[in-house]
ChimeraX commands (.cxc) that place a marker at each C-alpha (Angstrom):
marker #1 position -188.77,49.91,59.89 radius 0.5
marker #1 position -185.38,51.20,60.95 radius 0.5
marker #1 position -184.44,51.38,65.03 radius 0.5
marker #1 position -183.68,54.78,66.22 radius 0.5
marker #1 position -180.00,54.87,67.54 radius 0.5
marker #1 position -179.26,57.02,70.30 radius 0.5
marker #1 position -176.27,59.31,70.79 radius 0.5
marker #1 position -173.61,56.61,71.99 radius 0.5
marker #1 position -174.52,54.30,69.12 radius 0.5
marker #1 position -173.93,56.87,66.44 radius 0.5
marker #1 position -170.69,58.12,67.92 radius 0.5
marker #1 position -169.72,54.24,68.24 radius 0.5
marker #1 position -170.67,53.89,64.56 radius 0.5
marker #1 position -168.94,56.86,63.53 radius 0.5
marker #1 position -165.71,55.67,65.20 radius 0.5
marker #1 position -165.83,52.49,63.59 radius 0.5
marker #1 position -166.40,54.01,60.19 radius 0.5
marker #1 position -163.75,56.46,60.90 radius 0.5
marker #1 position -161.58,53.52,61.41 radius 0.5
marker #1 position -162.18,51.82,58.50 radius 0.5
marker #1 position -161.54,55.09,56.37 radius 0.5
marker #1 position -158.08,55.17,57.77 radius 0.5
marker #1 position -157.37,51.90,57.31 radius 0.5
marker #1 position -158.21,52.48,53.69 radius 0.5
marker #1 position -156.44,55.67,53.73 radius 0.5
marker #1 position -153.41,53.92,55.18 radius 0.5
marker #1 position -153.73,51.17,52.35 radius 0.5
marker #1 position -154.43,53.67,49.35 radius 0.5
marker #1 position -151.24,56.00,50.33 radius 0.5
marker #1 position -148.99,52.39,50.12 radius 0.5
marker #1 position -150.35,51.57,46.90 radius 0.5
marker #1 position -149.49,55.48,45.51 radius 0.5
marker #1 position -146.08,55.39,47.04 radius 0.5
marker #1 position -145.08,51.74,45.63 radius 0.5
marker #1 position -146.70,53.08,42.24 radius 0.5
marker #1 position -144.52,56.22,42.35 radius 0.5
marker #1 position -141.73,54.59,43.27 radius 0.5
marker #1 position -141.74,52.32,40.31 radius 0.5
marker #1 position -142.96,54.90,37.79 radius 0.5
marker #1 position -139.82,57.26,39.00 radius 0.5
marker #1 position -137.27,54.21,38.23 radius 0.5
marker #1 position -138.95,53.63,34.91 radius 0.5
marker #1 position -138.59,57.25,34.35 radius 0.5
marker #1 position -135.34,57.82,35.19 radius 0.5
marker #1 position -134.22,54.32,33.01 radius 0.5
marker #1 position -135.78,56.37,29.95 radius 0.5
marker #1 position -134.38,59.29,30.67 radius 0.5
marker #1 position -130.67,57.61,31.02 radius 0.5
marker #1 position -131.20,55.89,27.55 radius 0.5
marker #1 position -132.22,58.71,26.13 radius 0.5
marker #1 position -129.24,60.35,27.20 radius 0.5
marker #1 position -127.09,57.50,25.54 radius 0.5
marker #1 position -128.79,57.47,22.48 radius 0.5
marker #1 position -128.24,61.45,22.31 radius 0.5
marker #1 position -124.53,60.94,23.12 radius 0.5
marker #1 position -124.52,58.55,20.51 radius 0.5
marker #1 position -125.75,60.91,17.77 radius 0.5
marker #1 position -123.65,63.38,18.81 radius 0.5
marker #1 position -120.64,61.10,18.21 radius 0.5
marker #1 position -121.91,60.04,14.93 radius 0.5
marker #1 position -122.59,64.19,13.65 radius 0.5
marker #1 position -118.97,64.73,14.61 radius 0.5
marker #1 position -117.41,63.85,10.94 radius 0.5
marker #1 position -120.43,65.29,9.65 radius 0.5
marker #1 position -119.71,68.60,11.12 radius 0.5
marker #1 position -116.50,68.23,10.27 radius 0.5
marker #1 position -117.18,68.00,6.37 radius 0.5
marker #1 position -119.45,70.89,6.62 radius 0.5
marker #1 position -116.77,72.87,8.46 radius 0.5
marker #1 position -114.11,72.16,5.73 radius 0.5
marker #1 position -116.96,72.81,2.98 radius 0.5
marker #1 position -117.63,76.24,4.56 radius 0.5
marker #1 position -113.43,77.31,4.52 radius 0.5
marker #1 position -113.07,76.20,0.74 radius 0.5
marker #1 position -116.17,78.40,-0.39 radius 0.5
marker link #1:1,2 radius 0.2
marker link #1:2,3 radius 0.2
marker link #1:3,4 radius 0.2
marker link #1:4,5 radius 0.2
marker link #1:5,6 radius 0.2
marker link #1:6,7 radius 0.2
marker link #1:7,8 radius 0.2
marker link #1:8,9 radius 0.2
marker link #1:9,10 radius 0.2
marker link #1:10,11 radius 0.2
marker link #1:11,12 radius 0.2
marker link #1:12,13 radius 0.2
marker link #1:13,14 radius 0.2
marker link #1:14,15 radius 0.2
marker link #1:15,16 radius 0.2
marker link #1:16,17 radius 0.2
marker link #1:17,18 radius 0.2
marker link #1:18,19 radius 0.2
marker link #1:19,20 radius 0.2
marker link #1:20,21 radius 0.2
marker link #1:21,22 radius 0.2
marker link #1:22,23 radius 0.2
marker link #1:23,24 radius 0.2
marker link #1:24,25 radius 0.2
marker link #1:25,26 radius 0.2
marker link #1:26,27 radius 0.2
marker link #1:27,28 radius 0.2
marker link #1:28,29 radius 0.2
marker link #1:29,30 radius 0.2
marker link #1:30,31 radius 0.2
marker link #1:31,32 radius 0.2
marker link #1:32,33 radius 0.2
marker link #1:33,34 radius 0.2
marker link #1:34,35 radius 0.2
marker link #1:35,36 radius 0.2
marker link #1:36,37 radius 0.2
marker link #1:37,38 radius 0.2
marker link #1:38,39 radius 0.2
marker link #1:39,40 radius 0.2
marker link #1:40,41 radius 0.2
marker link #1:41,42 radius 0.2
marker link #1:42,43 radius 0.2
marker link #1:43,44 radius 0.2
marker link #1:44,45 radius 0.2
marker link #1:45,46 radius 0.2
marker link #1:46,47 radius 0.2
marker link #1:47,48 radius 0.2
marker link #1:48,49 radius 0.2
marker link #1:49,50 radius 0.2
marker link #1:50,51 radius 0.2
marker link #1:51,52 radius 0.2
marker link #1:52,53 radius 0.2
marker link #1:53,54 radius 0.2
marker link #1:54,55 radius 0.2
marker link #1:55,56 radius 0.2
marker link #1:56,57 radius 0.2
marker link #1:57,58 radius 0.2
marker link #1:58,59 radius 0.2
marker link #1:59,60 radius 0.2
marker link #1:60,61 radius 0.2
marker link #1:61,62 radius 0.2
marker link #1:62,63 radius 0.2
marker link #1:63,64 radius 0.2
marker link #1:64,65 radius 0.2
marker link #1:65,66 radius 0.2
marker link #1:66,67 radius 0.2
marker link #1:67,68 radius 0.2
marker link #1:68,69 radius 0.2
marker link #1:69,70 radius 0.2
marker link #1:70,71 radius 0.2
marker link #1:71,72 radius 0.2
marker link #1:72,73 radius 0.2
marker link #1:73,74 radius 0.2
marker link #1:74,75 radius 0.2
view
């Protein structure tokens, strides 16, 4: 059978539980922040790489655009 707890014991237990919850929330927030920073860096790297590729594609398409303009002028 479970022992009956008085009000002070319950308040003490509640305070301990709240303390443990705060510790775990703090740890979870730290993990979230670390993961968020790492994810942000990864996304920025991919964006930078994509912009480089787009620049290369544009550069490669310039001669094709010139040829198209010449053909349009000839017709």
